[in-house]
C-alpha positions in Angstrom: -2.1 86.6 -10.1 -2.9 85.6 -6.6 -7.4 85.9 -7.5 -5.8 83.7 -10.6 -4.2 81.0 -8.4 -7.4 81.4 -5.8 -10.0 80.5 -8.9 -7.8 77.7 -10.3 -7.7 76.2 -7.0 -11.4 76.4 -6.6 -12.0 75.0 -10.0 -9.5 72.1 -9.4 -11.3 71.5 -5.6 -14.7 70.9 -7.6 -13.3 69.1 -10.0 -11.6 66.9 -7.8 -15.6 66.6 -5.4 -17.2 65.8 -8.8 -14.7 63.3 -9.3 -15.2 61.9 -6.0 -19.0 61.8 -6.1 -18.7 60.0 -9.8 -16.8 57.4 -8.5 -18.9 56.8 -4.9 -21.6 56.9 -7.9 -20.0 54.4 -10.4 -18.7 52.1 -6.8 -22.2 52.0 -5.4 -23.6 51.0 -9.1 -21.2 48.2 -9.0 -22.0 46.8 -5.8 -25.7 47.0 -6.6 -25.0 44.7 -10.2 -22.6 42.6 -7.8 -26.3 41.6 -5.7 -28.2 41.6 -8.7 -26.3 39.1 -10.6 -25.9 37.0 -7.4 -29.7 36.9 -6.7 -30.2 36.0 -10.5 -27.5 32.9 -10.1 -29.5 32.4 -7.0 -33.1 32.5 -8.9 -31.6 30.0 -11.7 -30.5 27.4 -9.0 -33.9 27.9 -7.5 -35.5 27.6 -10.9 -33.6 24.4 -11.8 -34.4 22.4 -8.6 -38.2 23.5 -9.5 -37.7 22.0 -12.8 -36.1 18.9 -11.0 -39.3 18.8 -8.4 -41.7 18.9 -11.0 -40.0 16.6 -13.4 -40.7 13.7 -10.4 -43.9 15.2 -9.9 -45.3 14.7 -13.3 -43.5 11.1 -13.1 -45.0 10.6 -9.7 -48.5 11.4 -11.6 -48.0 9.5 -14.5 -47.6 6.5 -12.1 -50.4 7.1 -10.3 -52.5 7.9 -13.5 -52.6 3.8 -13.9 -54.4 1.4 -12.0 -51.0 -0.6 -11.3 -49.5 2.2 -10.0 -52.4 3.3 -7.6 -52.1 -0.3 -6.3 -48.6 -0.3 -5.8 -48.8 3.4 -3.8 -51.6 2.1 -1.7 -49.5 -1.0 -0.9 -46.6 1.1 0.1 -48.2 3.3 2.2 -50.7 1.5 4.2 -48.8 -2.1 4.2 -52.3 -3.4 2.4 -53.0 -6.7 0.7 -55.4 -8.1 -2.0 -57.8 -10.9 -0.3 -56.1 -14.0 -0.7 -52.9 -12.9 -0.6 -50.3 -14.4 1.9 -47.2 -12.8 3.8 -44.1 -14.4 2.2 -41.0 -14.2 4.8 -38.0 -15.1 3.1 -35.7 -16.4 6.1 -32.0 -16.5 5.1 -30.3 -19.9 5.1 -28.9 -21.1 8.5 -25.2 -21.1 8.6 -23.2 -24.2 7.6 -22.1 -26.1 10.6 -18.7 -27.8 10.1 -18.0 -30.7 12.6 -14.4 -29.7 13.8 -11.6 -32.2 12.7 -10.5 -34.9 15.3 -7.1 -34.6 16.1 -5.0 -37.9 16.2 -4.7 -38.2 20.1 -8.9 -37.8 20.0 -8.9 -40.6 17.2 -7.8 -43.0 19.0 -9.8 -42.7 22.2 -12.5 -42.2 20.4 -11.7 -45.9 18.4 -11.6 -47.1 22.0 -14.9 -45.9 23.3 
C-alpha cells in the first residue's frame, strides 16, 4: 500500500515536471512569436518608407530627364542665370502715410499763420 502511494506520487511529480517543461516551452515560443510579429511590422513600415522614397526619387529622375527640369535644378542648386537674364528684385510697396487730422485749435492757429 505504501509502495503504491509512493509510485503514484512519483508519477504525479513526473507529470507535473513535464507539464511545467511544456509550459516553459510554450512561453518561450510565445515570446519569440511576439518578437517576430513586431519585427515583421517594423519591416513593413520600413518598406513603406522606402517605397515612398523610391516614388520621390523616380519623380525627381523624371523631372531631371527633361531639359527644363535640368535647367531648373541647376538654377536652384547654384543660383545661376542664362546669358542676358537679369536679377529682378521685388520690393514691397511703401506703407501709405496718412496726414494726421488737425484739431480745431490747430486749424485756427494754422489759419493765422
